[in-house]
C-alpha positions as CSV (number, residue, x, y, z in Angstrom):
1,M,-43.1,126.3,123.3
2,I,-39.9,124.2,122.9
3,A,-40.5,120.5,122.7
4,E,-36.8,119.4,122.7
5,P,-35.0,118.2,125.8
6,D,-33.1,120.9,127.7
7,I,-29.5,119.7,127.4
8,S,-28.2,123.0,128.8
9,E,-28.8,121.8,132.4
10,I,-26.6,118.7,131.9
11,A,-24.1,120.7,129.9
12,A,-23.8,123.2,132.8
13,L,-23.3,120.4,135.3
14,V,-20.5,118.7,133.2
15,G,-19.0,122.0,132.0
16,E,-17.7,123.0,135.4
17,P,-14.0,121.9,135.5
18,S,-14.0,120.4,139.0
19,R,-17.2,118.4,138.4
20,A,-15.8,117.3,135.0
21,T,-12.6,116.1,136.7
22,M,-14.6,114.1,139.2
23,L,-16.8,112.5,136.6
24,V,-13.8,111.4,134.5
25,A,-12.2,110.0,137.7
26,L,-15.2,107.7,138.1
27,L,-15.0,106.2,134.6
28,G,-14.3,102.5,134.9
29,K,-14.4,102.6,138.7
30,D,-17.1,101.3,141.0
31,A,-17.3,104.1,143.5
32,L,-14.9,106.6,145.1
33,P,-15.2,108.5,148.4
34,A,-15.8,112.2,148.4
35,S,-12.4,112.8,149.8
36,E,-10.6,111.1,146.9
37,L,-12.7,112.9,144.4
38,A,-11.9,116.2,146.1
39,H,-8.2,115.4,145.9
40,K,-8.4,114.5,142.2
41,A,-10.2,117.8,141.5
42,N,-7.7,119.7,143.7
43,I,-10.5,121.3,145.7
44,S,-11.5,121.4,149.4
45,P,-13.8,118.6,150.7
46,Q,-16.5,121.3,151.3
47,T,-16.4,122.4,147.7
48,A,-16.4,118.8,146.5
49,S,-19.5,118.1,148.6
50,S,-21.3,121.0,147.0
51,H,-20.3,119.8,143.5
52,L,-21.2,116.2,144.2
53,S,-24.6,117.1,145.5
54,K,-25.4,118.9,142.3
55,L,-24.2,115.9,140.3
56,V,-26.5,113.6,142.4
57,V,-29.5,115.9,141.9
58,G,-28.7,116.0,138.2
59,K,-28.8,112.2,138.2
60,L,-25.3,111.8,136.9
61,L,-24.0,110.4,140.2
62,A,-25.4,108.0,142.8
63,V,-24.3,108.1,146.4
64,E,-23.9,105.1,148.8
65,R,-23.3,105.3,152.5
66,H,-20.9,103.0,154.2
67,G,-20.6,103.9,157.8
68,R,-19.8,107.6,158.0
69,H,-18.3,107.6,154.5
70,R,-20.2,108.4,151.3
71,Y,-19.1,106.8,148.0
72,Y,-20.0,108.2,144.6
73,R,-20.4,106.3,141.4
74,L,-21.8,107.1,137.9
75,T,-25.5,106.3,137.8
76,S,-25.4,104.2,134.7
77,D,-23.4,102.9,131.8
78,E,-25.2,105.5,129.7
79,V,-23.7,108.3,131.8
80,G,-20.3,106.6,131.4
81,R,-20.6,106.5,127.6
82,F,-21.7,110.1,127.7
83,I,-18.6,111.2,129.6
84,E,-16.4,109.0,127.3
85,T,-18.0,110.6,124.2
86,L,-17.3,114.1,125.6
87,A,-13.7,113.0,126.4
88,S,-13.2,111.8,122.8
89,L,-14.3,115.3,121.5
90,A,-12.3,117.3,124.0
91,P,-8.8,118.7,123.2
92,P,-5.9,116.6,124.4
93,P,-5.0,116.8,128.1
94,R,-2.8,119.5,129.2
95,V,0.7,118.3,130.2
96,S,1.7,119.1,133.8
97,P,4.2,122.0,134.3
98,R,7.0,119.4,134.6
99,G,6.0,118.0,131.2
100,V,5.5,114.6,132.8
101,M,2.3,112.6,132.8
102,D,1.5,110.9,136.1
103,E,1.6,107.1,136.3
104,E,-2.2,106.7,136.6
105,A,-2.8,108.8,133.5
106,K,-0.2,106.7,131.6
107,A,-1.9,103.5,132.6
108,I,-5.3,104.7,131.6
109,R,-4.0,105.9,128.2
110,Y,-2.3,102.5,127.7
111,A,-5.1,100.2,128.7
112,R,-8.3,102.2,128.8
113,T,-11.6,100.3,129.0
114,C,-14.9,101.8,128.2
115,Y,-18.1,100.4,129.7
116,D,-18.6,97.7,127.1
117,H,-15.4,97.5,125.2
118,L,-11.6,97.8,125.3
119,A,-10.0,101.0,124.2
120,G,-6.5,102.5,124.2
121,K,-3.2,101.1,123.0
122,V,-3.9,97.6,124.3
123,A,-7.1,97.3,122.4
124,V,-5.4,98.4,119.2
125,E,-2.7,95.8,119.6
126,I,-5.2,93.1,120.3
127,A,-7.1,93.9,117.2
128,R,-3.9,94.0,115.1
129,A,-2.9,90.6,116.5
130,M,-6.3,89.1,115.7
131,V,-6.2,90.4,112.1
132,S,-2.7,89.1,111.6
133,G,-3.6,85.8,113.2
134,G,-6.6,85.4,110.8
135,W,-9.2,85.5,113.6
136,L,-10.7,88.8,112.3
137,K,-11.1,90.1,108.8
138,R,-10.6,93.8,108.1
139,E,-13.3,95.2,105.8
140,R,-13.4,98.6,104.3
141,R,-16.6,100.6,104.6
142,V,-17.6,102.7,101.6
């Protein structure tokens, strides 16, 4: 009998490209409607609905009803950190056929925030300014 957690179920949920795209789209956002998530993943609303249901059952997403619309959000900061960690291990994003990154992707890369800290170019520049201003001291770990 195997006593370890079965991570293969979560891996299968996250490993499907459309679901992965929708999860990444929810990083740093409160909630998005299913229609917007379908658009970001470049899939039909019906296909998105099926994927979103699986992510809710898998406890990666929570759904809230507002009138006739359903809004999806990550269930917790822990899920957000999990997606961020996977993103940090993933290969760099593919460049569009035109070789141009869209404006939203540029903004995220420039001023990314994780759930409990700043990241991206803005955070690096803030840290450098704090070191040069004497507010932080850089220490080398051995």
